[in-house]
N, C-alpha and C positions, 0 to 999 in steps of 0.2 A: 364306533364310531366317535369321531375328535370333535372333542369341545373346543369349538373358535375362541379363540383368547380376546378377551376384551379390555380394551383400554380404561381408565379414570376418567370422567370428565373432571375438569377441574372447576371446585365451585368458586362461582361468579361470586353469592356473596362474600362467602370469606376473604376472595380478593380485596373487595373494596373497602371491608371493613379493616384490613390491614393497611390499606395500600390510603385509607385515611385516617387513620392513630398515626402511620408516619409522620403527614403531612401536618397531624394537629403539632405531633413533638416536635417536628421542625419547626414550625410556626411559632409555638411555645419556647425554643431553642432561640430564634430571631428576636422575639419582641423582648426575650429578657438580657439575652446578650447581643445580639446583634451587634448593638451602637460598641458593647466590650471589643466586639472582632471584631469592629470597623477600625476602631482606635488602635486595637495593637496590629492591625494589617498596614492599617495607613499612616497613621499618626508616629509609629515607633519605629515598627520594622521598615516602609516607606522613606521615612524620615530620616533615619540611616543609611540607609543606599542611597539619598539624595544627599545627605552631605561626603560620604567616602565620592561620591562623581563630582560635587564642587573643590574636593581636595585635588582629586586625580587632575579635573579639568584646569586646576588653578597652578599645578606645577608646569602641565603643557604649556599652556600660555603664557607661564612665568620664562619657560626656558627658550620660548619662540620671540619675546621682547629684543628687541639690541637694545634697547637705553636701560635697563633693567642694569641700575648701579646702586642703588641704596641698599645695605647689607642687613637684612635679621638679624637678630643678637639670635641665641638659643634660649631657651626659659625650663631650666630641669629641673623639674622635683624628683624629689626621693624623701620618700615613707617607709617606716617597714612592714615587712610583708602583712605580719599582722594586721596592721591601720588599713594599709592597700584591700584587704580584705573585708572590712570593715567597710570601710566604703563603698566597696562594691556591691552591698548587700545594704546599706542603705539607700545606695542608687536602683538596686532591684526592687527593693519596696516601696519606691516612692513611682517608679514605672510602674508598680502593680496596684499601686493607687488611685494613679490616672487613667488604668486601664478602665477598673471599677465605674470612674465616677467623670473622668472627662472632663474634673475641674480645677483648680490654678492646686499645687500641692503646697500648704504653708506650712508641713512640718517642719520644726527645728533641727538645722543639721549641724551634727558633732562636727568639733576643731578637732583634728591628730597632728601630730608632731609629724616634722618636717624639715629636710635641709633641701635649699633651693640656692640655684646657680643661676645670673644671671648674666651670661656675657663674662668678663672674667670677677663680676663681682660673684661673695658669698654669703648667706646668711640663714642663721636659724630660721624658722618659722610654723604658722600654724595654717593648716589647708581645711578645710572644709568644702559641700556639696554648698554650690548657689543657684537661688534662679524657683519659681514656682511653675513654670508653664515645663511642656515634657518635653521640648527640643537642649534644656539645661542639661537632664541629667539620662535621656533614654540610650545613648551611645556606650557602651564598654571600654571603647578606647578613644571617647571624644568629650565627655560630660564636660559642663563649665563651673570652674568652681572659684574659690576665694580665699586670698594668702594675703596673714597678719605674718610682716616680717619682724626679723628681732635682732636689730643692729647690725650693724655691716656697712659700712662707708656707702653713702651714696643710698643706703634704706632705709635707715634707722627704726621708726614702729610704722612704716608704712602699710595702710591694705591695698590691695588691687584683687576687681572680679576680671579673671580669665577665660574669654569666651570666646566663642567664633564669630569672624567678621560680620554673617551673614545678618547675626544676631542684633546688631546696629547697622542693620542698612547697608553692608562692606562703607561709604563713607558719609552716609546721612547725618551718624550725627556730631563727625568730625566737623562736616562743614557745616552743621549746626552751630557746633560751639564757638568753631575759627570765627566765624560770623557775628555770634553775640560778645567774645573775648575782644574782637579786634572795634569792632563801630559803636558798641554800646559799653564798654569797659566792665562789662561782666566778669563771674566767673567762670572759665571755658574748661568742662572736663577733659582732659586729654585721653587719647587712647595711641598704646603703641604696638604694632604690629611685632610677633613672636614667633618663634618655632617651637611647639611645646614637646618635651617626653618627658613623661610620666610614667616612673620608676620602669624607666628603658624602654618604653612603647613608644613609639611616635603617636603623640597627637595629631598633628597636623598643625596648620596656621591657627593663631587664634590670636589677641586687641587685648592688651592688657588695660583696664579701663581704672582712672583714678578713681579712688573710693572716698566718701565726704570725713575727712579726715585732716587735722589742723595741716599737714603737707600740700593739700590740695590749697588751704588756705593763702598759706604761706606761700607756694609757689608762683602765684599768681600776684604778690603783692600786697596781701590784705592781711589783716591782724584776727588772728586764730579768735575762733568767735562757733556762736550754734547755730549749728545746722540743723533743721526738725522739719516736719512735714503734719497740715493739721488733718485730721481726717472727720470731725464735724465740729462744732460749736464746742462739744465739751470734752472733744478727745483733740487733744497735740501729742505727737510721735521726735523724740528726739534723738537724732541718728546721730550727732558729736556735740559735746559737750566740755568745754575746756574742765579742766581739773584747778578750778579758782573759786572762790567764794563771788565772785563776780556773775559769773557764768550761774550759780544755783539762784542769786538772785532774778536776773532777769529769765530764767526759766518758769521761777514762781511768775513772775508778773507777766509775761506774755500768756502764759496758761490763765492766767483772771483776765487778762485784754480781749482774748479770744472768743470769751463770753457774754462781752457785750452784747446786747440786746438788738440794736441795729447794726453793730460789725463796724461802724465807724471810726472808733479809739485805732480798732487793728487797720483798717483802711488808711487810715494817718500815716501808718508806720512805712506805708508798704511804698519803694523808690520808686516814682511817677515813670521815670527813663527809662530803668530796666524793666517794667513791664510791658511797656511802650512795645520797646526793641522787642524783649520775650512773644509777645503776643505775636508781635507782625511776624517772626519767624514761624510760628505756630499757624499761620494763616495762609503763607509761603506753600506750608510741606502739606496743607488741609491734613491736618492729624489733633484730632482733639483727643486720643492717648495722652500726649503728656500731661494734661492737664488735669485729670483724673486725680481725685485724692491722695492714692497710693504711691502715686507719681512723683508729684509735683512739691519739690521740696523747695523750703526759704533757707537761706544764707543771713543772719542777722549782725550786719555789719553796725559795728560797736565804735565806730567814729564816727559814722554820718547818723547813726541812729534811725535808720532803715532796714526793710528787707527786699531781699536780693534774690527774685525766681533764679534757679538752675535748670540748665535747659539738657532734658534726656532723653531717651528711650522716643526717635520718634520715627514715625512712617514719612516717605512721602510719594503723596499721590495724586495724580491728575485730576485738575478739575475737567468737566467740562458743560455745565451751566452754570458762569460761576458767578455771578450776583446771587443766585439762586442758594447755589452752593456751599456761599461766602454768608449768608443769612442763617442760613443751617446750622454750620458751624462753631457760628457766633452764639447762637444758642444752645448750642451742645455745649457749648465752654461753659457759661454760662450756670446751665442746670448741671453739669457734673461738678460743679468746683464753688462750694456759697463764697470764700472769699474773693475770685476775679469777679462776682456778681456785687460782692458790697462794694468793691473799690471803684466801678465801675463807676455805681449808683452812688458814692461818697464825692467824686469828681465831676459828675454830670457828661450827659449824654455828648455838648458839646466838645469840653476838653478832652474826651475820648477818641471822637475823631478825629481832632485836628493831633491827635497827641500819635494816633496812628499811621495818619498819614506820612506826619513830619516823620516816622520810624522807618514806613515802606521809602519814604524818598530818599531817604540817607541808606538803605540797600541797594535801592536799584541804584544808586547814583556810585555805589563801589561793590558793583554784584560783579565784574569780569575781575575783581583785584582779588577779591576771594578766594580765585582758584591758585595766585600766586602766590599767596604766602607760606613761607619758607616751612613752617610747621607742617601746612597741610600739603605742601607739596611731598616732602619726606615720608610724608603717612601714604599716601598715593604711592609713589616708588617701591615702596616694600608692600604693596600688597599688589603691583604689577599685573599682577595674574588676572585678578580683577575687574581688566582694564574700563573692558565694554562695559561690566556694570556702571563701573563709577563713573565715567561719560555719561552713560545715559541718564544716572542720576543728576547731572550736572547740567544737559538738555533740559530735563521734566523741571527743576530747581530755576529756570530761567523761562522756561515755556508759563507754570505758574505766576511769576512773578509778572511777566507781562500782561494774564489774562487779567491780573486784581490791578492794571492801569486806573481802574477807577480810585483806588484808592492814594493813588503816589503824587496827584494833582498836588502839588505843593503851595501853600499860601506863605502870604507874606507876615509872619507873627512877630514880626521886630515889632515893640514898643520903646516910646518914649521913657529916657531914664528919669526917674526923679531925683533932683538933689536934693538931701537933709544936710544940711549945713549947722555946725556949731561954734558960735564964736563967742561964748562967754561960760566961766565954768558953773557945771550942771549936776546934779544930783540924779541918778539912775534908781530909782526904787521898786523898778519892773522892769524885766527883759529887755532891753533895745534890738529888733529886731532888723537888719536890712534884708529887703526882699530881692529876689535879680534884677529888677528893672529899678533899683535904689543904688544909690550912692551917698556913702556917707564922708562929709568935707570939716576935718576937726583944725581949726584953725590954732596958730602959733599962742602960747601964754594959757589955755586951754588947762582946766582940770576937772577931769572928767572922773565922780566916785560912787563908786559901788556903795549900796547898801540894801538892807532887806534879799540878801545870795540874789541878787538881779547882776547878768550876765549880758556879755556882748554879743551877739551873732551874726555872721557876717554873709553873704549868699551873694550879693552882688556887689560895686567898688566900694572901695575904705581907700581915702588920704590922706594922711597926719601932716600935718603943715606945721610942725613945729621947725624952731631955728636955732643958731646956737644960742642965740642972747634971750630966748625966750622958748624955751621947753613945751612939748605936752606933756600931761603930768596923768598917767591911770591908774587911781589908789581907792583898793577897798576898804573900808571901817573893820575893824579889827574883828566883829562880830558878825561880818557878812563872807558867806562861801559863793566867790564869785572869781570867774574864767571868759577869756576869750576865747570865739572858735570861728576860724575862716575858710568859707568855703567857697571858690567862686572862681568863677569861669575868665574873669577881667582881671588885670596886671595890678598889684596891690603893693602902694609905698607907703612907707610908714619911717618917719625924720624927727630926729632932735625929740624921742617920746620917753619917758621913764615910767617902768610898771612896777608897781609896788604892792607888796600882798595878797596877791592874788591868790588864788586856790585852782588843787585840780577840780573840773567839774563832776557836781555830782548832782543827777535829777531821776534816781532811783533806777529806771530800766537804764537812761542813759550816764556810763561813766565814764569818765576820761581820765589818765591817769598823770595829764600834764595843765599848767596854769592857762596855757595860751598853744592852742592848737592849729595849726594850718594846713589841712587838709586837698592834696589834689588844685594846690595855688600856684601861680607864680607871684613871687612876692620877696621884698625887699624890705632889709632894718636898716637902716644907717645911723648911726651917732645915734643908739638907744642904750636905757640904761635898765638893766632886769636885777630888781633887788628886792629880797626874803619874804619869797613867795611861802606859804603859807602851809600849803598841806600839796600830795603828789607826788610821784615819782618825778614828771619833768619840771623845769620851770618853760621853756618851748619845747614843743615836739613836731618837727616837717616829717608829713605822713604823704606817700606820694607823689610829691611836690618833683614838677620838670625841671622848674630852675627857681631855685630859692638863696639871698644874695644876704647874709648877717657881715656886716661890714660897720668898723670903729664902733663898735659895743663891745657895753662892760657886763657882764655879771658878778656880782657882788653876794655873797652871803644866799646860796642857793641851798634849799634843803636837802635836794637830794643830787638829780643830772642837770647840769645845766643847758645842754643841747641834746636832744635824742632826736635821729633823721632814720625812717624807718621808710626804705625805697626809695629815697627820692635822688636828685643830684643837688648841692648844698655847694657855697663855695663861702669861705669863711677867713676872713683877711682882719688882720691891723685892729684883734680883739683884744681885751683882758677876762684876765677870770680868777678870781681871787676869794677863797675860803667857801669852797664849791664839798658838799656834805658827800657826794659819792661822785658820779663820772664829771666830767668837764665838757665834753664832746663824746660822742658813744651812737654808733651807727652799726645798721643792719641792712643788709641788702642795698645799702648806698652806694655812691660817689662822691665823694668828700675832698674837697681842697682844704686846708688850711695852710695860710700865709704870716708869717710877720706876729702872730699872735703867741703872747706870754700867760703863762698856768703857773700860779701862787699858790701853794695848800690845800692841795687837790686830796681829799682825804681818800679818794681809791684810783679810780684809772683817769690821766690827764687828755689822750687823745687816746679812743679803744675802737679799733676794728673788727664788724665780727659778720659771720653771721654771710659771708660773701662779698664783703665791702669790696671797695677800691679806694684806700687816702694813700694823697698824694699830700705829704706835709715838706713844709719849708720854710725855713730863718724863726723857726716857734722859737720859744725859749720856757724850758721846764722848772721850774728849783721847787723844791721844800714839798713837793707831794710824798702821796706813798707809791705807785706806779709810772711812769713816764708814757713811753710807747706800748701799746699793748695790740696784739694781733693775734688772734682766732678765728676758726669755725669756716675755710673754704677761703679767707679773707688775705687782700695782697696791699702791703701799706709800703711804700716808697717814701723813704724819709732824706730830704735833702738839706744837711749844713743846718740839722735841729741842735741846740744847747741843752743838754740835760747837768742839772748840778743839783747836787743834796737829796736825791731824792731816795727814797729807799730799795728800789730796783728801777733802773734805767729803759732796761724794753725785756718783756714778758710777751712769747710765742707760746702758744699752746692750743689743743681741740678740747673743745668742752663738751659738742655733739658729735658724734657718730656720722651722723648723716653726712655732714662734708667732708668736703677734701681737706687735705693739709692745709694749712694757711702758706705764706711768704714772704719774706720781708727781704726789700733792700737797701740796705742805709749804705749814702753815696754822701761822704765828708763831713758823717753824724757820729761825735763821739761819745763811746756806751762805756759809763764806769761799771756796770753790776746787770746781770743778766737770769732771766732762767726761762729755757727752752727744753720744748717736750723733745724724744726724741724722732726721727724723719723729718721734723717739718724742714722748711728750706729757708736759710738766713745766709745771705752775702753780705760780702761787705764788712764783715765784726771784727773791730780793732782788738779784743780782747779773746780768751779763751770762752768756748759756750761753758755753762753751765748745768748742763744737761739732768733732767731730773723727768722722770715716770708720774703719769697723771699729774700733771701741773691743779689742776682745775681743784686739786682735793688742797692745795696748798691754800691756795686763793678763799677770796668772798669771805674774809675774817677768820680765816681758822689758822694758818701764818702769817698771810701777806695781806693786803687789801683790807675789803671793807664787805661785811654784809647788805644785800641789798634788800632783804626784808625787812 
């Protein structure tokens, strides 16, 4: 008898139980780790693949572009193998932290020693990871980093953020900064496309973004000052602080002013025109992101005593329903940043409306020219592989601008000029402020006496009408710290005037080194006498003046420098300088012509061209002075038939700051009797052998020659 074989029937209850357990486990996994898996797959791995695609697409598009003419430099960064391992380990930890949390990673990155080469320039450096968003650190061979350079011609102590072009919208940040700098005279943050090679690995196409340091400010013709951001009423974070006592004072005062209950004190410091320009750009780009407290940075312009916003990290978003979206955007901006909200309330809705419309009108009028500024064109040519994306951004920029047409209806805001005339001797016991819609006229023979620390501030017109027979006198009492400040959009004429006993401006936060400051003004001093200033580095400081003339003037018994020119075009003719405590004429970043002037008993430098200045001197006479003609730091000095006699050293040419190129001097029929010249600098037309020395700067400034400026 055969026993039939029997199959076991599956236990349906057990199967259901197993499936249920598996589903429950999957549910728990998805619930706990699903977002992490999504971030890992989408943002990290997917983002890395997309970046690789962009690099490949860029190379192909660039190869196919016939107009590809601008060559990018190679940025080669080399760090020790152990340091590179540490960087990669830190990058991996940041990536893991992002996958776990999905948040910005704020952990501080370490700096590591490196060697940097940009084109033919070399420098020692420190390198660290940069940025808190995942796209900054997810790629092992495409992470973003920050460089702190350490010396080398053209480098100095510069800092850069080095990141993928996509992180700055390809051309979005560059376009916004081009507009801000050229239309509103703000500090524009430049970006330079480069090919990055990091420890022999090609990282692809990057942009080097200027950082918040003194080189950013000085390269845009501004005096080094404070850069900061305001997080809350009681929280201010300083990104750059100059290494001087004034900066520390300003830091403390700004912190106190920020805590003002209604915000009016801080709002009063904001440069209205710069803020109108900044917000007009924000509205066109349709993005509140740059106005978040962590992103909006302010530059304290220590010459104007005003706070200027900096433009960075924009997105460009198209408008759909323009008026409604604009209203929502403005509401978000005011909600995001208390400083902007306080400022709008401080100036009033009517002034805000008028100012924004004027800024928008200016942008619309110049919109097509924005795309043709040389620096912007060069940037685009170096990123030609992203041509379609950049042209798309430009088209969207113009579309948004057109859709905001209701904000560009320019009204006639001109107002009648109110003339204030002084015909008789006057004592100023408090500040006299001439507003933009006013003009101060001082007639011949008037003596204007400053007392009680009063000063004169001119933002409108100024016409001082002294004559050869009847000078105007502007004089400060012995116990009065008084100064003159001029910042005007109209031409200024000062004739036959004597300035005596004036001092550098000292108003706690607002401190200027000069007794008389002309800022961004077209100004003429004719037949003026400058005497016996009582405090400060300079008697007359011409700062960012496009056209300044000092003619037939006398500078006598000046405490330190007689004329200091910063980023200005200046003509100095038929002037006499005698008994000057430091330099007679000192220039930085300026173009200066000096003709038929005489210099006697100058305790330091008679004529000093510095920091990429261009000086032309002709038929001047320099006698009994410490140093005659001095040229340094990338400057050019052309001397034609100047006469030098009985000076300690007639000609000094040297490098003070490694950041600049070598200075150049051309002598044309100028006879030199003594010189001190650093190696490698260019001097032509010298009638005697060069007295060559190393580190000439160590011999100057009161060490062996010259006088200390401290």
